[in-house]
SERO-13911 format. One record per residue (C-alpha): residue number from 1; residue in three letters; x, y, z. Coordinates in nm, 2 decimals. Example, Ala and Ser with C-alpha at 12.3 -4.5 7.8 and 13.67 -1.06 7.14 Angstrom:
<sites>
k / r / east / north / up
1 / ALA / 1.23 / -0.45 / 0.78 .
2 / SER / 1.37 / -0.11 / 0.71 .
</sites>
This chain:
<sites>
k / r / east / north / up
1 / MET / 8.60 / 9.67 / 8.36 .
2 / ALA / 8.50 / 9.52 / 8.03 .
3 / ASP / 8.13 / 9.43 / 7.98 .
4 / LYS / 8.22 / 9.16 / 7.72 .
5 / VAL / 8.33 / 8.92 / 7.99 .
6 / LYS / 8.07 / 8.76 / 8.21 .
7 / GLN / 8.15 / 8.88 / 8.56 .
8 / GLY / 8.19 / 8.63 / 8.83 .
9 / LYS / 8.22 / 8.70 / 9.20 .
10 / LEU / 8.51 / 8.83 / 9.40 .
11 / ILE / 8.61 / 8.66 / 9.73 .
12 / VAL / 8.85 / 8.87 / 9.94 .
13 / PHE / 9.05 / 8.72 / 10.23 .
14 / SER / 9.24 / 8.98 / 10.44 .
15 / ALA / 9.41 / 8.96 / 10.78 .
16 / PRO / 9.72 / 9.06 / 10.97 .
17 / SER / 10.03 / 8.84 / 10.88 .
18 / GLY / 10.02 / 8.51 / 11.06 .
19 / SER / 9.64 / 8.49 / 11.09 .
20 / GLY / 9.62 / 8.19 / 10.85 .
21 / LYS / 9.45 / 8.36 / 10.55 .
22 / THR / 9.69 / 8.20 / 10.30 .
23 / THR / 9.63 / 7.85 / 10.45 .
24 / ILE / 9.25 / 7.91 / 10.42 .
25 / VAL / 9.27 / 8.04 / 10.07 .
26 / ARG / 9.48 / 7.74 / 9.95 .
27 / HIS / 9.23 / 7.51 / 10.11 .
28 / LEU / 8.94 / 7.68 / 9.93 .
29 / LEU / 9.12 / 7.66 / 9.60 .
30 / LYS / 9.14 / 7.28 / 9.63 .
31 / GLN / 8.75 / 7.26 / 9.64 .
32 / PRO / 8.66 / 7.22 / 9.27 .
33 / GLU / 8.29 / 7.28 / 9.33 .
34 / LEU / 8.36 / 7.64 / 9.44 .
35 / ASN / 8.51 / 7.72 / 9.09 .
36 / LEU / 8.77 / 7.96 / 9.23 .
37 / GLU / 9.10 / 8.08 / 9.08 .
38 / PHE / 9.36 / 8.28 / 9.26 .
39 / SER / 9.43 / 8.64 / 9.17 .
40 / ILE / 9.80 / 8.69 / 9.12 .
41 / SER / 9.91 / 9.04 / 9.24 .
42 / ALA / 10.16 / 9.26 / 9.06 .
43 / THR / 10.45 / 9.41 / 9.25 .
44 / SER / 10.74 / 9.64 / 9.19 .
45 / ARG / 10.96 / 9.47 / 9.45 .
46 / GLU / 11.25 / 9.24 / 9.34 .
47 / LYS / 11.18 / 8.88 / 9.27 .
48 / ARG / 11.31 / 8.65 / 9.54 .
49 / SER / 11.52 / 8.35 / 9.42 .
50 / ASN / 11.24 / 8.09 / 9.50 .
51 / GLU / 10.96 / 8.29 / 9.33 .
52 / VAL / 10.82 / 8.26 / 8.98 .
53 / ASN / 10.69 / 8.54 / 8.76 .
54 / GLY / 10.32 / 8.48 / 8.68 .
55 / LYS / 10.28 / 8.23 / 8.97 .
56 / ASP / 10.38 / 8.42 / 9.28 .
57 / TYR / 10.35 / 8.77 / 9.14 .
58 / TYR / 10.37 / 8.96 / 8.82 .
59 / TYR / 10.70 / 9.14 / 8.87 .
60 / LEU / 10.71 / 9.49 / 8.71 .
61 / SER / 10.97 / 9.76 / 8.72 .
62 / LEU / 10.89 / 10.07 / 8.92 .
63 / LYS / 10.85 / 10.26 / 8.59 .
64 / GLU / 10.61 / 9.99 / 8.45 .
65 / PHE / 10.41 / 9.99 / 8.77 .
66 / LYS / 10.37 / 10.37 / 8.78 .
67 / ASN / 10.27 / 10.37 / 8.41 .
68 / LYS / 10.00 / 10.11 / 8.48 .
69 / ILE / 9.87 / 10.33 / 8.76 .
70 / LYS / 9.87 / 10.63 / 8.53 .
71 / ASN / 9.68 / 10.43 / 8.27 .
72 / ASP / 9.42 / 10.31 / 8.52 .
73 / GLU / 9.51 / 9.94 / 8.48 .
74 / PHE / 9.47 / 9.85 / 8.84 .
75 / LEU / 9.16 / 9.75 / 9.03 .
76 / GLU / 9.35 / 9.85 / 9.35 .
77 / TRP / 9.71 / 9.93 / 9.43 .
78 / GLU / 9.92 / 10.05 / 9.72 .
79 / GLU / 10.27 / 10.17 / 9.80 .
80 / VAL / 10.34 / 9.94 / 10.09 .
81 / TYR / 10.69 / 10.07 / 10.15 .
82 / ARG / 10.88 / 10.35 / 9.96 .
83 / ASP / 10.89 / 10.25 / 9.59 .
84 / ASN / 10.75 / 9.91 / 9.68 .
85 / PHE / 10.41 / 9.88 / 9.51 .
86 / TYR / 10.16 / 9.60 / 9.51 .
87 / GLY / 9.83 / 9.59 / 9.32 .
88 / THR / 9.56 / 9.39 / 9.14 .
89 / LEU / 9.56 / 9.43 / 8.76 .
90 / LYS / 9.22 / 9.46 / 8.61 .
91 / GLU / 9.33 / 9.22 / 8.33 .
92 / GLU / 9.40 / 8.96 / 8.59 .
93 / VAL / 9.04 / 8.96 / 8.71 .
94 / GLU / 8.91 / 8.97 / 8.36 .
95 / ARG / 9.13 / 8.67 / 8.27 .
96 / ILE / 8.98 / 8.46 / 8.55 .
97 / TRP / 8.62 / 8.58 / 8.47 .
98 / ALA / 8.68 / 8.49 / 8.10 .
99 / LYS / 8.74 / 8.13 / 8.22 .
100 / GLY / 8.40 / 8.13 / 8.39 .
101 / LYS / 8.55 / 8.13 / 8.74 .
102 / HIS / 8.52 / 8.33 / 9.05 .
103 / VAL / 8.82 / 8.53 / 9.18 .
104 / ILE / 8.98 / 8.47 / 9.52 .
105 / PHE / 9.22 / 8.72 / 9.67 .
106 / ASP / 9.47 / 8.68 / 9.96 .
107 / ILE / 9.53 / 9.06 / 10.00 .
108 / ASP / 9.61 / 9.32 / 10.27 .
109 / VAL / 9.32 / 9.49 / 10.45 .
110 / SER / 9.33 / 9.82 / 10.26 .
111 / GLY / 9.34 / 9.65 / 9.92 .
112 / GLY / 9.06 / 9.41 / 10.02 .
113 / LEU / 8.83 / 9.70 / 10.13 .
114 / ARG / 8.90 / 9.89 / 9.81 .
115 / ILE / 8.78 / 9.59 / 9.60 .
116 / LYS / 8.47 / 9.57 / 9.83 .
117 / ARG / 8.40 / 9.94 / 9.77 .
118 / LYS / 8.43 / 9.91 / 9.39 .
119 / PHE / 8.22 / 9.59 / 9.37 .
120 / PRO / 8.00 / 9.60 / 9.67 .
121 / GLU / 7.74 / 9.34 / 9.55 .
122 / GLN / 7.98 / 9.10 / 9.38 .
123 / THR / 8.24 / 9.08 / 9.66 .
124 / LEU / 8.25 / 8.88 / 9.98 .
125 / ALA / 8.51 / 9.04 / 10.21 .
126 / VAL / 8.63 / 8.80 / 10.48 .
127 / PHE / 8.85 / 8.90 / 10.76 .
128 / VAL / 9.06 / 8.63 / 10.92 .
129 / LYS / 9.12 / 8.70 / 11.29 .
130 / PRO / 9.39 / 8.53 / 11.51 .
131 / PRO / 9.27 / 8.43 / 11.86 .
132 / ASP / 9.50 / 8.71 / 12.00 .
133 / LEU / 9.82 / 8.91 / 11.94 .
134 / ASN / 10.03 / 8.66 / 12.14 .
135 / GLU / 9.93 / 8.38 / 11.91 .
136 / LEU / 10.00 / 8.60 / 11.61 .
137 / VAL / 10.36 / 8.66 / 11.73 .
138 / ARG / 10.40 / 8.29 / 11.80 .
139 / ARG / 10.29 / 8.19 / 11.45 .
140 / LEU / 10.51 / 8.44 / 11.29 .
141 / LYS / 10.81 / 8.32 / 11.49 .
142 / ASP / 10.72 / 7.95 / 11.42 .
143 / ARG / 10.73 / 8.02 / 11.04 .
144 / GLY / 11.10 / 8.09 / 11.08 .
145 / GLU / 11.09 / 8.29 / 10.75 .
146 / GLU / 11.16 / 8.64 / 10.88 .
147 / SER / 11.40 / 8.84 / 11.09 .
148 / PRO / 11.29 / 8.96 / 11.44 .
149 / GLU / 11.28 / 9.32 / 11.29 .
150 / LYS / 11.04 / 9.21 / 11.01 .
151 / ILE / 10.82 / 9.02 / 11.27 .
152 / SER / 10.82 / 9.33 / 11.49 .
153 / MET / 10.71 / 9.54 / 11.19 .
154 / ARG / 10.43 / 9.30 / 11.11 .
155 / VAL / 10.31 / 9.28 / 11.47 .
156 / ALA / 10.32 / 9.66 / 11.50 .
157 / LYS / 10.07 / 9.68 / 11.20 .
158 / ALA / 9.84 / 9.42 / 11.34 .
159 / PRO / 9.63 / 9.64 / 11.59 .
160 / ALA / 9.54 / 9.88 / 11.31 .
161 / GLU / 9.46 / 9.59 / 11.07 .
162 / LEU / 9.25 / 9.42 / 11.35 .
163 / ALA / 9.06 / 9.75 / 11.39 .
164 / THR / 8.93 / 9.72 / 11.03 .
165 / ALA / 8.76 / 9.38 / 11.10 .
166 / PRO / 8.41 / 9.53 / 11.14 .
167 / LEU / 8.43 / 9.69 / 10.79 .
168 / PHE / 8.44 / 9.34 / 10.64 .
169 / ASP / 8.13 / 9.13 / 10.55 .
170 / THR / 8.22 / 8.85 / 10.78 .
171 / ILE / 8.49 / 8.74 / 11.02 .
172 / VAL / 8.65 / 8.40 / 11.05 .
173 / VAL / 8.83 / 8.35 / 11.38 .
174 / ASN / 9.13 / 8.11 / 11.33 .
175 / SER / 9.19 / 7.96 / 11.68 .
176 / ASN / 9.12 / 7.61 / 11.55 .
177 / LEU / 9.23 / 7.56 / 11.19 .
178 / GLU / 8.98 / 7.28 / 11.11 .
179 / GLU / 8.69 / 7.49 / 11.23 .
180 / ALA / 8.82 / 7.80 / 11.05 .
181 / LEU / 8.85 / 7.61 / 10.72 .
182 / GLU / 8.49 / 7.48 / 10.76 .
183 / ASN / 8.36 / 7.82 / 10.85 .
184 / ALA / 8.53 / 7.99 / 10.56 .
185 / TYR / 8.41 / 7.72 / 10.32 .
186 / ASN / 8.05 / 7.75 / 10.44 .
187 / LYS / 8.06 / 8.13 / 10.41 .
188 / VAL / 8.21 / 8.13 / 10.06 .
189 / SER / 7.98 / 7.85 / 9.94 .
190 / GLU / 7.67 / 8.03 / 10.06 .
191 / PHE / 7.78 / 8.36 / 9.90 .
192 / LEU / 7.84 / 8.19 / 9.56 .
193 / ASP / 7.50 / 8.02 / 9.57 .
194 / GLN / 7.32 / 8.36 / 9.60 .
</sites>
């Protein structure tokens, strides 16, 4: 990554779907004293009707995405499903650092761990843990956003994702949202003050 930009810190939040990581990240972004900006991921999947390019994701064609991989333009990337790529562009992180801000990620566990490996000192990797799998299933169903098949797919991935929790710097258990928000805030604030 470019030396010309003063490097800030990287705050990674990872978790199985339904753990509450997005809610926690949105809360932290509203705390101006933390000086955070959200890292927008790139994807090769089709844009949904309610999504906005450059706000929800950077939408790239499959060919564009593969070219950027070949040109080493990603901090991390992954083929989540066949021909369905997601990744973090290096220029996105540099854009945020150039504004003098720290980068916050809401990202899957493998992507989060790759960022931690690349920037071990600069990264706080936080794993958000649901109280248990039954609660995870309940939350996914309560969202009402996905088909039973999609929920089953997400739940099937959860045990493997939960097994990665010890690889993260810290764990926030989200059984009580207010406590989880406070716990996450304290951990991030402490890390940024170092």
